[in-house]
Each structure stands twice: as structure tokens, then as C-alpha cells.
N, C-alpha and C positions, 0 to 999 in steps of 0.2 A: 472743433474738439478742444479738449482742455490742454492744448499745447500752447506754445507761444503764439500770440495773436499776430497776424501779418502787419497790423498797424502799430504794434507796440515797438518801443525803442529796442535796439539790439541788446540782448541779455535780459530784457524784462520778461517776466513770466507771470501769467495770471494765477490767482489763488486757485487751488485745485477744487474747492468746494466739497460737498458731502452728498453721498447717496445712501439713503436709508431704505432697506427692504423690510416692510412691515408685514409680519405674518400674524394670522389670527386662526383660531380653532373654530370649526363649524359646530363643535360640541358645546360651545359657550354662547349664550344669547348675544346676538349682534348689539353693538353699542357698549358692551361691558369691556372696555379696554383699560389697560394699565395706565397709571399716571405718566410714566415716561413716554408712552405711546401718544397720549394726548398732547404732551409738551412738544414732541417732535412734529406732530401734525400742525399745531398752531404756529410753530416757528418756521415751518418750511416755506420756501419761496414758491414751490410748486408741488402739488400732490397729484399723482397719476394712478390710474387703475385701468387695466385692460378689459375688465369684465364690467360692462354697464349694469349687469344684474347682481353684482356683488352685494350680499346681504348687509354689509357695513355701510354702503354708500348713503342710504337715506338718513342714517344716524349721524354720519359725518356732516352731511349738508345741513341737517337740523341744528348742528352745533356751530354752523357758520363757516365751515371749511369748504373751500372751493375745490372740487375734484375734477380733473380733466380725464375723460374717458379716452385713453390713448394707450397704445402698446409700443413705446419707443424702442428703437434698437439701442444697443450698447453705445454706439457712437453718438446718437441723438441725446441720450441721457447724459453723457459726459459733457456735451455741449451745453445742456440745460444747467449744468452746475458751474460753468465757467464764471470766473469773477467772484468765487467764494460763495456761490449760492448753494442752497440745500434742496434736494429733490427727494420726496418720499414716495416710494412705490408701494401701493397697497397690493400685496401679492394675492393671486388667485389661488384656488385650491391646489393647483399643480405646483405652485411655488416658483413660477417664472424661470424654468430651466433654460430657455433660450436666452433670456436676458443675462442671467448669471454666467452662463457658458461664454457669452460674448464678452462680458466684462473680464472674465478670467483670461480669455484669449488675448485681449488688448493689453492687459497687464503683463502678460507673458512676453510680449514683444519688447518691452523696455524702451519703446520709442516715445512714450508720452507720460506725462505726469498724471497719475490717476487720482480721482477724487478719493476722499476717505470713504471706505465702504463699511456699512454697519448692518448687521442683521438684528432686528428688534422684534422679539415676540411681543405682540400686543395683548394676547390672552393665552392662558395655559389651560390644558386639560386638567380637570379635577380627578382625583382617584375614582376609578370606576367609569370614566367617561367612555371607554371603548365599549361598554355595555350598550350604549346608545347605537353604536355602529352595528352591533349584533342584532338589535331590534329592527333596525332599518333593513339589514340584509335578509332577516327572516320575513319581514313584510313582503319584500320583493319576491323571494323564493315561493312564498305561499301563493302569490298571485300568478307568477309566470312559469313555475316548474310543473310539468304535467303530473309527476309523481307526488310531490309535496302538497299540491293543491287538493288532492283527493284523500289525504290522510285524516284519520279520526283518532280520538283519544284511545279507543279500544285497539285500533290497528297499531298504534305506537307503543302500547303498553309493554310488549315483549322487549322492545329496544331499551326502554327504561331499566328493566331488570338486567339485561345484558350489560349495559353501560355501567351500572352500579357494581356488578361483579368484576368488570374489567378495572374499575377504579380501585377496588379492594386488592386486586392482584398487583396493580402498580404500587400500591402502598406497601404491600408485603415484599415485593421485589426490591424496594428502595430505589427505583429508577426515577430520577427527578424529571427527566424529559417526558417519560411515559406518564408520570403523574400529572404534569401540566396538561398534556393532551387529553387524558381521560377526564380530568376535571372539566375541560372544555366540552367534551362529548356529553357529560351529565348536564352541564349548563344548557347545552343545546336542547336537550329534552324538555327542560323547564320552559324555555322561551318558545319552543315549538307548541307545546300544549297550551301555553297562555295565548299564543296567536290564534290557535284553533278556537279557543274559548271566546274570543272576541266576536266570533260569527254566530254564536248561539242566539237563537231568536227569543228564548224565554229568560235566560239568566246569563247574559254575557258578562265577562270580566276580562281585564287586560293584564299585561305584565306589571303595570303600575299597581293594580289592585293586589296582585300576588306579593309584590315587594312591600307595599304598604301594610299588608296583613302580618307579614313576618316581622316587620319593624315594630309594630304595635305589640306583638306577642313577646318579642325579646325585651322590650322596655318594661312591660308589665311583669315579666318573670325574672327580672333582675332589679328588684327594689333596693338591693344593696349597692347598685351602681347608679341608678336613676332616681332613687327615692331615699327615704330616711332610715331604712333598715341597714344593719351591718352584717357582714359575713367575712370571716377571716380564714376559713378552711373550706376545702372542696365539699366536705360533708354538709356544712351550713348552707352552701350555695345550692346543693342538691335538695336540701330540706325546703328552702325558699321555692325552688322550681316546682317541686311536687305539691306543695301547699297551694300555690297560686294556680297550678294546673287543675287541681281537684276542684277549686272554686269555679274556674272557667267551665270545665266540662260537666260538672254536676252529674257524675256517673253513679249508677246504682251498684255496679260491680267493678272490682279492680281488673277484671278481665276485659272490660270494654276498651276498645281502641287498640287491642293487640291484634295485628294482622295475622289471620290464620293461614294465609297463603305463603308465609315465609318458610324457609327450610326448617325441618323438624327439630333439630337440635337447638336452633336459635329460638324457635317458638317455645320449646320446653323451658329454656333458660329465661326467656322474657316472662313467662307465667310465674316461674319460681321467684324471680326478682320482685314482681308485683306482690306476691304473697308475703315474701319476707319483709318488704318495705311497709306493708300494711299491718304487720304484726299478727297475721292470722296463723292459726295452727291447722294446717290442712294435711292429713295423712296422704301419702302417695297411693294412688290406686294400684292394686295388685291384679295380676292376670297372667295368663300364659302367653308366651311369645317374647321375641327379642325387643319389641317396642317398649315394653314396660322396663326392661333392663336399661335400655338407652335413656328412657325418661329419668330413671334414678341416677344414672351417670351425669346427665345434663344438670339435674337439680344439685347434685353434689359439687359439680364444677362451678356452678353459679355461686353457691354458698362460699366457695373458696376463692372467689374473685377471678375465676378463669372463664373466658369465653369458649364454650365447648365447640362452637362452630369453627372458630379460628384455630383452636387446638387440633381439631380433626383435619383441617386443611393443611396445617403444618405437617402432621403425620402422613397425610396422603401425598404431599409433595415429596416427602422423604421416600415414601414407597415408590413413587414415580421414578425418582432418581435411581433407586435400587433396581427397578425393572430395566431401565436404560443401561445400567452397568452390566446387568446380566446379558443384555443384547450386544455388549461391546461398544456402547455409545456413551458419550459424555452427557452430563446434565445440561439441558438448554438454559440459556439466560432467562428466557421468558417462555410462558406456556402459549403454544399456538393452538388455535381452535381447529 
């Protein structure tokens, strides 16, 4: 161990050496290591890895670095560093908890001079890297889960609607934890549908195709960011968006692309917005019944910059609180289904 050698003169003490625990991310391509990591690997007296199938090993060996496939104990590793030597441990996915716990236990005894210990991240996750985990988890669930493996686009459609409404509710409640969770639930719907789409025999596509499509759309519709055009106000940005969208879609009517299955007030407001943006003069239809009155209210709200669907939800929630007050109950923090 890295204590005084039995053969050393009394009072002599071997140099403690150095232990480097090298961690990598499975979300970054193997071999793409940081410069400090490569320096540590090349300068090490010994490089060890407990996992002979570690994805980094072929690239380390290709770079001329000898790697011992071994899982030393804490005591053995300290011995390997005796005399001022450096040992680099290429950590497995679990992070070598047995080794680090052993080193901590020995250090806690205070009976030996410990090597210098360093945790060196060799690669870092890029923003969005956990999305790769989500895709992998969804792949496995689709194959192994009896329920998920049988789902179809049509069967999941209702969940997409439900999750979207729950997201809106979290936004309106101002609950940050709930917002994060509901965003995850909406994201799950996207990944789930994309995974199902991979299996289509006639026109398959993947989550990469979905992401690639929206990236292309965003770049194309933001010429003031990615191109030569300029926009200094939100109104100019919207003008760019609508102009490029019109060129892309080549629609004959401003009503094309408006989903008729959305809630009635939202549908009326969307149609009114399309009409106003296009500069059309379209008289409101008249007729008997409350529907035409609601249509007029929705159009008036849209012209005033008010989302009639959101406004009605606010009023309905206030009504809900009034009902609970009449029942002698307090208003709930969130709405339960």
C-alpha cells in the first residue's frame, strides 16, 4: 500500500502518487475526449478499466494507450500508485462505486498517506443529450411492454389532447414543477408517435425525421435570424412567418390548415385571425341560436387581442371557486380530473 515501505529507511515515505477516475458520457460518441483527458491518459503509468466491452477501449488502444482490463480493489490501486506513479481508471457506466467507497473508507482511517484523487470528466453531455435517453427508453418500451407495443396513432390521439390541456392548466396555475412534468408528458407523445411511425411499411419516419423537419421549418421561417432579412419588432417577425408559410403551403384558402376539431371558441378566433391577417372583408353569418352570438363574441375578442378560449377558462375557474365556496370548501390548488 502507499504507506512506508518495509525496505525503506526509518522515517522515509514513498511519494503518494495519483489516482484519476476518468468518466465519460454514453451520449457522446466514443473517442471524443477532452484534451485534459488525453493528457492524463498519455501521462499515466497505468490505465485500467473493469469493463472489457467499454466503448472507449478500441479508441484508446488505437491511440496507442495500453489498457489493463482489471477491477482493482482500493488497496491494490493505492499500491499501483506507490512511488509517485499515476493510475487512470476508465470508469464504467455505474461510476465505480465499490472502488470510490473503498478509497473513501481507507482515507477515513487516517492510517496511510493517500494518493492524490482526481475526478476527471472526459466528455460532457451537450444540451438536449437526455433526449437520446428518452428515445432509447421508448425503443425498449415499444418492444417489451404488452400495452405500448400494441398502440397506434389513432389509439394515442386522445392522450395527446389530454396532455395538451394538462400543460395549459399547469401554465395557468403557475406551478413550475407541474409545468416541467406536463412538458415531459407532451414530449412523450411526440416520441411515442415517432416510434410507432418507424414501423410503417409504406412511409416510415423516425424521431430524427421529425426533428429535422422542424429545424428546417424554423430556419426557413426566421430569415431575420438565419438569413439576410431584418426584423426589429414582433409584428415584423410575424409578417416574415406568415409570408414564408404562405409560400410553403401554397394554399388556396386562408381557412386551410385550421383544425376543425379544436374547441369552438378557439376555432372561431383562429378563423377570425386568418381573415383579419389576410385583409379580407367577410361579414359574420347571422342566424338563430346561441352559436352565432358566441361566434360574434369570439371574433370581437380576437380583434381586441384576447384569446376567447383562455378568457372563458379564467371565468369558468372563477365560477368553479364560487361553487366550492357555496359548498363551504376552499378553492383547490389544481384541478383534479
